[in-house]
N, CA, C and O of each residue as an XYZ file, in Angstrom:
432
protein
N     173.500    117.687     70.591
C     172.713    117.020     71.584
C     172.838    115.517     71.361
O     172.714    115.048     70.229
N     173.078    114.771     72.409
C     173.262    113.328     72.297
C     171.973    112.618     72.701
O     171.434    112.884     73.775
N     171.478    111.729     71.864
C     170.292    110.940     72.125
C     170.742    109.545     72.543
O     171.368    108.829     71.761
N     170.420    109.158     73.784
C     170.876    107.867     74.304
C     170.199    106.698     73.596
O     170.827    105.671     73.340
N     168.902    106.859     73.279
C     168.174    105.746     72.679
C     168.699    105.372     71.301
O     168.869    104.193     70.990
N     168.954    106.381     70.480
C     169.407    106.110     69.116
C     170.921    106.196     68.968
O     171.462    105.869     67.912
N     171.597    106.628     70.008
C     173.060    106.804     69.998
C     173.504    107.722     68.858
O     174.475    107.444     68.154
N     172.772    108.816     68.697
C     173.132    109.781     67.660
C     173.400    111.135     68.296
O     172.931    111.443     69.392
N     174.162    111.921     67.576
C     174.471    113.281     68.007
C     173.820    114.238     67.017
O     173.999    114.099     65.807
N     173.070    115.201     67.524
C     172.416    116.190     66.685
C     173.054    117.546     66.971
O     173.196    117.945     68.127
N     173.433    118.239     65.918
C     174.020    119.561     66.059
C     172.906    120.575     65.867
O     172.219    120.577     64.845
N     172.736    121.436     66.861
C     171.695    122.455     66.798
C     172.155    123.600     65.901
O     173.345    123.909     65.867
N     171.224    124.242     65.166
C     171.629    125.286     64.221
C     172.200    126.533     64.884
O     173.050    127.193     64.286
N     171.773    126.880     66.082
C     172.355    128.049     66.743
C     172.650    127.699     68.194
O     172.163    126.696     68.716
N     173.429    128.515     68.819
C     173.868    128.232     70.184
C     172.722    128.485     71.152
O     172.508    129.617     71.587
N     172.005    127.458     71.479
C     170.930    127.561     72.464
C     171.185    126.546     73.560
O     171.849    125.530     73.353
N     170.665    126.833     74.683
C     170.796    125.917     75.796
C     169.547    125.054     75.848
O     168.458    125.574     76.091
N     169.669    123.764     75.630
C     168.475    122.912     75.704
C     168.011    122.772     77.153
O     168.819    122.546     78.054
N     166.712    122.906     77.362
C     166.153    122.828     78.699
C     165.502    121.466     78.936
O     164.385    121.376     79.445
N     166.204    120.433     78.566
C     165.702    119.084     78.773
C     166.446    118.510     79.966
O     167.569    118.021     79.840
N     165.812    118.577     81.109
C     166.420    118.055     82.320
C     165.475    117.028     82.928
O     164.314    117.326     83.207
N     165.962    115.866     83.123
C     165.167    114.860     83.807
C     166.093    114.051     84.691
O     167.164    113.613     84.271
N     165.660    113.865     85.908
C     166.464    113.099     86.846
C     165.668    111.877     87.267
O     164.479    111.964     87.572
N     166.325    110.769     87.278
C     165.696    109.546     87.739
C     166.659    108.819     88.658
O     167.875    108.854     88.465
N     166.101    108.168     89.649
C     166.890    107.355     90.564
C     166.683    105.915     90.144
O     165.554    105.425     90.134
N     167.752    105.241     89.801
C     167.653    103.880     89.272
C     166.987    102.928     90.267
O     166.245    102.033     89.863
N     167.243    103.112     91.543
C     166.671    102.215     92.552
C     165.162    102.389     92.671
O     164.471    101.480     93.131
N     164.638    103.550     92.260
C     163.212    103.825     92.416
C     162.424    103.685     91.120
O     161.234    104.002     91.099
N     163.040    103.226     90.047
C     162.350    103.111     88.766
C     161.210    102.108     88.815
O     160.202    102.297     88.134
N     161.343    101.043     89.607
C     160.316    100.007     89.645
C     159.099    100.418     90.471
O     158.035     99.815     90.329
N     159.230    101.427     91.326
C     158.117    101.878     92.169
C     157.287    102.893     91.383
O     157.824    103.889     90.899
N     155.976    102.646     91.252
C     155.146    103.613     90.522
C     155.017    104.913     91.318
O     155.042    104.885     92.549
N     154.881    106.043     90.637
C     154.752    107.316     91.354
C     153.435    107.381     92.117
O     152.444    106.771     91.718
N     153.436    108.113     93.197
C     152.226    108.274     94.005
C     151.223    109.127     93.240
O     151.614    110.051     92.526
N     149.950    108.832     93.379
C     148.957    109.640     92.676
C     148.907    111.057     93.238
O     149.189    111.277     94.416
N     148.553    111.994     92.403
C     148.458    113.386     92.838
C     147.312    113.520     93.840
O     146.271    112.885     93.668
N     147.482    114.327     94.872
C     146.413    114.461     95.866
C     145.206    115.192     95.269
O     145.337    116.026     94.373
N     144.039    114.854     95.792
C     142.832    115.535     95.344
C     142.820    116.938     95.934
O     143.628    117.263     96.804
N     141.907    117.755     95.460
C     141.815    119.134     95.948
C     141.484    119.162     97.436
O     142.006    119.994     98.177
N     140.614    118.249     97.872
C     140.242    118.210     99.285
C     141.418    117.789    100.157
O     141.651    118.382    101.210
N     142.162    116.771     99.727
C     143.339    116.328    100.479
C     144.381    117.435    100.562
O     144.994    117.644    101.609
N     144.578    118.142     99.453
C     145.550    119.236     99.423
C     145.133    120.351    100.381
O     145.958    120.906    101.108
N     143.837    120.666    100.368
C     143.330    121.735    101.224
C     143.466    121.367    102.700
O     143.842    122.205    103.519
N     143.159    120.104    103.041
C     143.288    119.666    104.428
C     144.746    119.676    104.879
O     145.047    120.107    105.992
N     145.640    119.209    104.033
C     147.057    119.203    104.390
C     147.579    120.621    104.566
O     148.361    120.890    105.478
N     147.153    121.517    103.708
C     147.580    122.917    103.818
C     147.047    123.557    105.100
O     147.753    124.322    105.757
N     145.797    123.241    105.453
C     145.214    123.772    106.690
C     145.946    123.225    107.908
O     146.193    123.962    108.863
N     146.296    121.939    107.887
C     147.034    121.350    109.006
C     148.399    122.000    109.172
O     148.821    122.287    110.293
N     149.090    122.233    108.063
C     150.388    122.919    108.141
C     150.228    124.347    108.651
O     151.039    124.827    109.443
N     149.187    125.013    108.197
C     148.929    126.384    108.653
C     148.639    126.445    110.134
O     149.098    127.355    110.825
N     147.870    125.470    110.632
C     147.576    125.431    112.069
C     148.828    125.133    112.881
O     148.989    125.647    113.989
N     149.707    124.315    112.342
C     150.912    123.929    113.077
C     151.990    125.010    113.038
O     152.619    125.295    114.057
N     152.206    125.611    111.870
C     153.347    126.511    111.710
C     152.974    127.916    111.271
O     153.865    128.745    111.085
N     151.711    128.214    111.100
C     151.308    129.511    110.571
C     151.345    130.620    111.593
O     151.449    130.391    112.798
N     151.257    131.829    111.076
C     151.206    132.997    111.946
C     149.797    133.120    112.523
O     148.889    132.393    112.119
N     149.620    134.040    113.465
C     148.297    134.248    114.062
C     147.283    134.638    112.998
O     146.134    134.199    113.027
N     147.716    135.455    112.074
C     146.823    135.916    111.003
C     146.418    134.743    110.097
O     145.255    134.631    109.710
N     147.367    133.883    109.766
C     147.065    132.726    108.914
C     146.147    131.749    109.635
O     145.228    131.198    109.028
N     146.390    131.527    110.937
C     145.531    130.632    111.710
C     144.114    131.182    111.803
O     143.148    130.426    111.702
N     143.984    132.489    111.995
C     142.663    133.098    112.063
C     141.934    132.965    110.729
O     140.723    132.747    110.701
N     142.666    133.095    109.628
C     142.060    132.954    108.300
C     141.583    131.524    108.069
O     140.521    131.312    107.484
N     142.360    130.543    108.525
C     141.964    129.135    108.377
C     140.706    128.860    109.190
O     139.785    128.205    108.703
N     140.658    129.355    110.430
C     139.472    129.138    111.261
C     138.254    129.834    110.673
O     137.150    129.290    110.724
N     138.434    131.026    110.117
C     137.318    131.742    109.508
C     136.793    130.994    108.288
O     135.585    130.942    108.057
N     137.695    130.423    107.517
C     137.273    129.657    106.336
C     136.487    128.412    106.745
O     135.506    128.052    106.095
N     136.920    127.759    107.821
C     136.199    126.581    108.304
C     134.813    126.954    108.819
O     133.856    126.210    108.607
N     134.695    128.100    109.495
C     133.393    128.549    109.993
C     132.445    128.890    108.860
O     131.244    128.639    108.958
N     132.975    129.461    107.782
C     132.143    129.907    106.670
C     131.838    128.816    105.658
O     131.105    129.056    104.698
N     132.381    127.634    105.853
C     132.135    126.535    104.924
C     130.665    126.119    104.992
O     130.102    125.980    106.078
N     130.052    125.923    103.829
C     128.651    125.533    103.742
C     128.578    124.021    103.647
O     129.249    123.405    102.819
N     127.745    123.423    104.516
C     127.547    121.976    104.479
C     126.392    121.685    103.529
O     125.244    122.018    103.823
N     126.692    121.069    102.397
C     125.699    120.823    101.361
C     124.634    119.853    101.852
O     123.458    120.017    101.527
N     125.021    118.852    102.625
C     124.053    117.876    103.114
C     123.020    118.518    104.037
O     121.856    118.117    104.035
N     123.428    119.499    104.817
C     122.492    120.176    105.709
C     121.529    121.060    104.925
O     120.435    121.355    105.405
N     121.918    121.484    103.731
C     121.078    122.372    102.931
C     119.993    121.620    102.154
O     119.098    122.261    101.602
N     120.039    120.288    102.093
C     119.082    119.527    101.298
C     117.642    119.771    101.754
O     116.755    119.908    100.911
N     117.391    119.828    103.039
C     116.032    120.043    103.534
C     115.565    121.470    103.382
O     114.360    121.722    103.401
N     116.471    122.408    103.234
C     116.124    123.824    103.173
C     115.829    124.282    101.745
O     115.181    125.310    101.549
N     116.293    123.537    100.759
C     116.188    123.971     99.361
C     114.735    124.183     98.954
O     114.420    125.178     98.302
N     113.842    123.265     99.327
C     112.437    123.411     98.943
C     111.835    124.672     99.557
O     111.082    125.389     98.898
N     112.164    124.937    100.808
C     111.640    126.136    101.478
C     112.138    127.405    100.783
O     111.369    128.346    100.588
N     113.408    127.433    100.413
C     113.976    128.598     99.730
C     113.335    128.774     98.357
O     113.004    129.894     97.968
N     113.157    127.679     97.620
C     112.548    127.762     96.287
C     111.104    128.247     96.378
O     110.665    129.032     95.537
N     110.353    127.789     97.395
C     108.978    128.262     97.577
C     108.964    129.758     97.872
O     108.108    130.484     97.368
N     109.904    130.216     98.683
C     109.993    131.637     98.998
C     110.312    132.474     97.763
O     109.804    133.585     97.611
N     111.145    131.943     96.891
C     111.481    132.660     95.654
C     110.258    132.744     94.759
O     109.999    133.794     94.170
N     109.498    131.657     94.644
C     108.300    131.663     93.803
C     107.256    132.636     94.334
O     106.614    133.339     93.554
N     107.079    132.683     95.645
C     106.106    133.616     96.238
C     106.546    135.053     95.994
O     105.731    135.903     95.636
N     107.827    135.323     96.188
C     108.338    136.670     95.966
C     108.327    137.069     94.507
O     108.189    138.253     94.200
N     108.468    136.126     93.603
C     108.522    136.432     92.178
C     107.149    136.684     91.581
O     107.063    137.185     90.460
N     106.079    136.358     92.280
C     104.731    136.581     91.757
C     104.452    138.065     91.544
O     103.709    138.427     90.632
N     105.029    138.916     92.362
C     104.754    140.350     92.292
C     105.745    141.112     91.420
O     105.639    142.331     91.283
N     106.696    140.412     90.836
C     107.660    141.067     89.948
C     107.049    141.232     88.561
O     106.308    140.360     88.107
N     107.347    142.329     87.888
C     106.813    142.510     86.536
C     107.481    141.546     85.559
O     108.621    141.127     85.759
N     106.761    141.208     84.518
C     107.322    140.333     83.498
C     108.201    141.148     82.571
O     108.216    142.377     82.651
N     108.925    140.486     81.701
C     109.823    141.199     80.795
C     109.055    141.904     79.698
O     109.604    142.806     79.064
N     107.794    141.529     79.440
C     107.009    142.152     78.378
C     106.384    143.474     78.783
O     105.897    144.202     77.919
N     106.381    143.808     80.061
C     105.748    145.049     80.516
C     106.709    146.213     80.330
O     107.911    146.085     80.563
N     106.172    147.341     79.911
C     107.016    148.522     79.778
C     106.885    149.356     81.045
O     106.107    149.011     81.935
N     107.625    150.431     81.134
C     107.652    151.274     82.323
C     106.289    151.885     82.598
O     105.909    152.026     83.760
N     105.538    152.255     81.556
C     104.225    152.877     81.754
C     103.238    151.878     82.350
O     102.410    152.253     83.181
N     103.312    150.626     81.945
C     102.438    149.601     82.498
C     102.730    149.380     83.975
O     101.811    149.170     84.766
N     104.006    149.427     84.349
C     104.378    149.232     85.747
C     103.842    150.372     86.589
O     103.319    150.135     87.678
N     103.960    151.627     86.104
C     103.450    152.772     86.856
C     101.936    152.686     86.975
O     101.392    153.054     88.017
N     101.233    152.213     85.946
C      99.785    152.101     86.010
C      99.380    151.053     87.048
O      98.349    151.215     87.700
N     100.145    150.004     87.215
C      99.827    148.966     88.204
C     100.088    149.449     89.619
O      99.459    148.970     90.562
N     101.013    150.398     89.781
C     101.319    150.911     91.107
C     100.228    151.823     91.630
O     100.020    151.887     92.842
N      99.517    152.540     90.751
C      98.509    153.504     91.195
C      97.178    152.937     91.042
O      96.187    153.594     91.361
């Protein structure tokens, strides 16, 4: 194996194929690589491609996913109401310290 930086040749102990492949374009070395897209950007781009070139089944799946998406901002006002409902419903649940006989005695 030839190392360009040190200008040395290394002989490997057994016949293996080194999997060191890197390609660079000299004209593009000065341009920094583009940042990786965020999950949301990737999802939107994938949905746009699916709408443009997807099958009927894929388009239907994309539309169904958009319909089922939960808007977190819309849920902010509902959270207190849901939590109050859970507390009211939990009042009648037995505690973990009660055994089965205690529960049956409370029912009758």
